[in-house]
C-alpha positions as CSV (number, residue, x, y, z in Angstrom):
1,M,30.4,30.7,-80.5
2,R,33.2,28.1,-81.1
3,A,36.7,29.5,-80.4
4,A,39.1,28.8,-83.2
5,T,42.3,27.0,-82.0
6,P,45.4,28.4,-83.7
7,A,47.4,25.7,-85.4
8,S,51.1,26.4,-85.1
9,L,53.7,25.3,-87.6
10,T,57.2,26.2,-88.4
11,L,57.9,27.2,-92.0
12,C,61.5,27.5,-92.9
13,V,62.1,29.0,-96.3
14,L,65.4,29.1,-98.0
15,F,66.1,31.4,-100.9
16,S,67.4,28.7,-103.3
17,G,65.5,27.2,-106.2
18,L,61.6,27.4,-105.7
19,F,60.2,28.8,-108.9
20,G,63.7,29.7,-109.8
21,L,64.0,32.0,-106.8
22,F,62.4,30.4,-103.7
23,G,62.8,27.1,-101.9
24,A,61.6,25.6,-98.7
25,S,63.1,22.9,-96.4
26,G,63.0,21.8,-92.8
27,C,59.2,22.6,-92.3
28,T,57.3,20.8,-89.6
29,K,54.4,18.5,-90.7
30,T,51.0,20.2,-90.8
31,T,47.4,19.0,-90.8
32,A,45.0,19.4,-93.6
33,D,43.4,22.4,-91.8
34,S,46.6,24.1,-91.1
35,K,48.4,23.5,-94.5
36,L,49.6,26.8,-96.1
37,P,48.6,27.5,-99.7
38,E,51.3,27.3,-102.4
39,P,53.1,30.6,-103.1
40,Q,51.6,32.4,-106.0
41,A,54.5,34.7,-106.8
42,G,58.2,34.9,-106.0
43,P,59.4,36.6,-102.9
44,G,61.4,39.3,-104.7
45,N,63.1,41.3,-102.0
46,D,60.6,40.3,-99.2
47,S,61.8,38.4,-96.2
48,C,60.4,34.9,-95.4
49,A,57.9,36.3,-92.9
50,V,56.6,39.2,-95.1
51,Y,56.3,37.0,-98.1
52,V,54.3,34.2,-96.4
53,E,51.9,36.7,-94.7
54,R,51.4,38.3,-98.1
55,V,50.5,35.2,-100.0
56,A,48.7,33.2,-97.3
57,S,45.6,34.8,-95.6
58,G,45.0,34.1,-91.9
59,V,48.7,33.4,-91.2
60,R,51.0,35.3,-88.8
61,C,54.8,34.9,-89.1
62,Q,57.8,35.9,-87.1
63,A,61.3,36.0,-88.6
64,I,63.9,33.6,-87.2
65,D,66.8,34.8,-89.4
66,A,67.2,36.2,-92.9
67,S,65.9,33.0,-94.6
68,R,63.6,31.3,-92.0
69,C,60.4,32.2,-90.2
70,A,58.0,30.7,-87.7
71,C,54.3,30.9,-88.7
72,E,50.9,30.0,-87.2
73,L,47.3,30.1,-88.4
74,V,45.1,32.7,-86.7
75,A,41.3,33.1,-86.8
76,S,39.9,36.4,-88.1
77,A,38.9,38.7,-85.2
78,G,35.2,39.0,-84.6
79,T,34.3,36.1,-87.0
80,T,31.4,33.8,-85.9
81,P,31.3,30.4,-87.5
82,P,28.1,29.8,-89.6
83,G,25.3,28.4,-87.5
84,D,26.7,29.5,-84.2
85,A,24.9,32.9,-84.0
86,P,23.2,33.1,-80.5
87,L,19.4,33.0,-80.3
88,L,17.9,36.0,-78.5
89,P,14.7,35.7,-76.4
90,T,11.6,37.6,-77.7
91,D,8.3,38.5,-76.3
92,G,6.4,36.4,-78.9
93,G,6.1,39.4,-81.3
94,G,9.7,39.4,-82.5
95,N,10.8,42.0,-79.9
96,P,13.1,41.3,-76.9
97,P,11.1,41.4,-73.7
98,P,12.0,44.2,-71.1
99,T,14.8,42.8,-68.9
100,N,17.1,43.9,-66.1
101,P,20.8,43.5,-67.0
102,Q,21.4,41.6,-63.8
103,N,18.3,39.4,-64.1
104,P,17.7,38.6,-67.8
105,V,14.3,37.1,-68.6
106,P,14.5,33.9,-70.6
107,A,12.5,33.6,-73.8
108,G,8.9,32.6,-73.1
109,S,9.0,33.3,-69.4
110,A,8.4,37.0,-69.2
111,A,5.6,37.9,-66.8
112,T,4.4,41.5,-67.3
113,L,2.5,43.2,-64.4
114,V,-0.5,45.5,-64.5
115,F,-1.1,47.1,-61.1
116,A,-4.5,48.2,-59.8
117,P,-4.9,52.0,-59.4
118,G,-3.7,53.3,-56.1
119,P,-3.5,56.6,-54.1
120,A,-1.4,59.4,-55.4
121,N,2.4,58.7,-55.3
122,A,1.8,55.0,-54.4
123,T,4.9,52.8,-54.8
124,V,5.6,49.1,-55.1
125,K,8.7,47.3,-53.9
126,C,9.6,43.7,-54.6
127,L,10.6,42.0,-51.3
128,S,11.2,38.3,-52.4
129,G,11.2,36.1,-55.5
130,P,12.9,36.9,-58.8
131,C,12.9,40.6,-58.2
132,P,13.9,42.6,-61.3
133,V,14.6,45.6,-59.0
134,T,14.7,46.0,-55.2
135,T,13.9,49.7,-55.0
136,A,10.5,51.2,-54.5
137,E,9.0,52.1,-57.9
138,V,6.1,54.5,-58.6
139,L,3.0,52.5,-59.7
140,T,2.4,54.7,-62.7
141,A,5.8,53.9,-64.2
142,P,6.3,50.8,-66.3
143,Y,7.5,47.8,-64.2
144,P,10.2,45.5,-65.5
145,A,9.2,42.0,-66.7
146,I,9.8,39.1,-64.3
147,A,10.9,35.6,-65.2
148,A,8.1,33.2,-64.3
149,A,7.7,29.4,-64.7
150,P,4.7,28.0,-66.5
151,S,3.6,26.4,-63.2
152,G,3.8,29.8,-61.5
153,T,6.4,31.8,-59.6
154,S,5.8,33.3,-56.2
155,V,6.7,37.0,-55.7
156,Q,6.1,39.3,-52.7
157,F,5.4,43.0,-53.1
158,E,5.1,45.9,-50.6
159,F,2.7,48.7,-51.5
160,S,3.0,52.2,-49.9
161,A,1.5,55.7,-50.2
162,P,1.7,58.9,-48.1
163,D,-0.9,58.9,-45.3
164,Y,-1.7,55.2,-45.9
165,K,-0.7,52.0,-44.1
166,S,1.7,49.9,-46.1
167,V,0.6,46.4,-47.1
168,V,2.6,43.3,-48.1
169,N,1.0,40.8,-50.5
170,T,2.3,37.6,-52.1
171,Y,1.3,36.8,-55.7
172,T,1.8,33.8,-58.1
173,L,3.0,35.1,-61.5
174,Y,2.7,33.3,-64.8
175,P,4.3,34.1,-68.2
176,G,2.2,36.7,-69.9
177,T,0.1,39.5,-68.4
178,N,-0.6,39.4,-64.7
179,Q,-3.2,41.6,-63.0
180,I,-1.9,42.7,-59.5
181,G,-4.6,43.9,-57.1
182,F,-4.1,45.5,-53.7
183,T,-5.8,47.8,-51.2
184,L,-4.3,50.6,-49.1
185,E,-6.1,51.9,-46.1
186,K,-5.6,55.0,-44.1
187,P,-4.6,54.4,-40.5
188,V,-7.4,54.6,-37.9
189,I,-6.5,57.1,-35.2
190,A,-8.3,56.3,-32.0
191,P,-9.8,59.4,-30.3
192,P,-8.5,60.3,-26.9
193,D,-10.2,58.7,-23.9
194,S,-10.1,61.9,-21.9
195,A,-11.3,65.5,-22.0
196,T,-9.2,68.5,-21.0
197,V,-10.7,71.8,-20.0
198,E,-9.4,75.4,-20.0
199,F,-11.4,78.2,-18.2
200,Q,-11.7,81.4,-20.0
201,G,-12.7,84.8,-18.5
202,A,-12.4,83.8,-14.8
203,P,-11.6,86.7,-12.4
204,D,-8.4,86.8,-10.5
205,G,-8.3,84.3,-7.7
206,A,-11.2,82.3,-9.0
207,T,-11.5,78.7,-8.0
208,V,-13.5,75.8,-9.6
209,E,-15.0,72.7,-8.2
210,C,-16.7,69.8,-10.0
211,V,-20.1,69.1,-8.4
212,S,-21.6,66.4,-10.6
213,G,-21.0,64.5,-13.8
214,P,-17.8,62.6,-14.7
215,C,-15.8,64.7,-12.3
216,P,-12.1,63.9,-12.1
217,D,-12.4,64.7,-8.4
218,K,-14.4,66.8,-6.0
219,K,-11.5,69.1,-4.9
220,V,-11.3,72.9,-5.3
221,H,-8.8,73.9,-8.0
222,T,-7.6,77.3,-9.1
223,A,-9.3,78.3,-12.4
224,D,-6.1,79.6,-13.9
225,K,-4.2,76.3,-13.5
226,S,-4.6,73.1,-15.3
227,F,-7.7,71.2,-14.4
228,P,-7.3,67.4,-14.1
229,P,-8.1,65.4,-17.3
230,I,-11.7,64.0,-17.3
231,K,-12.1,60.3,-18.3
232,L,-14.9,60.0,-20.8
233,E,-16.4,56.8,-22.3
234,K,-18.3,59.0,-24.9
235,D,-18.6,62.6,-26.0
236,D,-21.1,65.3,-24.8
237,Q,-21.2,64.4,-21.1
238,T,-22.4,67.2,-18.8
239,L,-20.3,68.6,-16.0
240,L,-21.8,70.8,-13.2
241,L,-19.1,73.2,-12.0
242,R,-19.0,75.7,-9.1
243,F,-17.0,78.9,-9.3
244,N,-16.0,81.3,-6.5
245,A,-13.8,84.4,-6.6
246,P,-13.2,87.3,-4.2
247,G,-15.8,90.1,-4.7
248,Y,-18.0,87.9,-6.9
249,R,-21.1,85.9,-6.3
250,T,-20.8,82.1,-6.5
251,A,-21.6,80.8,-10.0
252,M,-22.9,77.4,-11.1
253,T,-22.2,76.4,-14.7
254,S,-23.1,73.2,-16.6
255,F,-21.1,72.4,-19.7
256,Q,-21.1,69.5,-22.1
257,V,-17.6,68.2,-22.6
258,K,-16.1,66.0,-25.4
259,R,-13.0,63.9,-25.6
260,G,-10.1,66.2,-26.4
261,P,-9.6,69.9,-25.6
262,N,-12.5,72.0,-24.3
263,I,-12.7,75.7,-23.5
264,I,-15.3,76.7,-20.8
265,P,-16.3,80.4,-20.4
266,V,-16.6,81.6,-16.9
267,L,-19.4,84.2,-16.2
268,M,-19.5,85.6,-12.7
269,E,-21.4,88.6,-11.2
270,R,-19.8,91.1,-8.8
271,K,-21.2,91.4,-5.3
272,P,-23.0,94.6,-4.4
273,A,-20.7,97.1,-2.7
274,G,-20.4,96.6,1.1
275,K,-21.4,92.9,0.9
């Protein structure tokens, strides 16, 4: 919009003989654009400033004394010269494309995004490029349009979801509709490489010793204490264990252990009385 430049002039009006009542003298020279219209009626009891503002639109005056005033042309507030109305971008259908107030999308460059389905509560976050927003947005919500060049614009997104590994992908966007594919995978949790054992039902004072299999050692351990972890390359390996306890016969037990925690029941017979 072109800003109108006020044209200033000094109009001195003397109450003497103009139209029998009003006369002017001592006025500065004006241009054709700033020339005031001829008075259409006498001033009556109006002052110079009041009279000129009444008969000439677009003029603002300030009284100098009883018979003189200084006036200037002013533009009407809020007026836009013809032909200067700004052109607004559209989405090709006469409607403005969705924009971010801080990142307006120029006309004809709006790239709309259609994301592939993802896990529940999956989000997308723009990391680089002409990001319309920098926060993580839920995939199911409409995503703002992005300004893209006809030759393509590179944008980097991060996709996340609960219980899934985040992934970062880079895409080249073009004006129009862009299909955005991605894949989220659940993290692979490696199984433990050792087996732990807990003995259940062992008599007081019982001891345990590993005889064969993937023994952690060949030492005698108390059954009510922690047995050393057993390194395993695979599950279902067999241990042969020997149990002893005061007043009980020696017991031999075989047990298949797997990686992780294992509970081993202990069954022992009492010795006959007197033996």
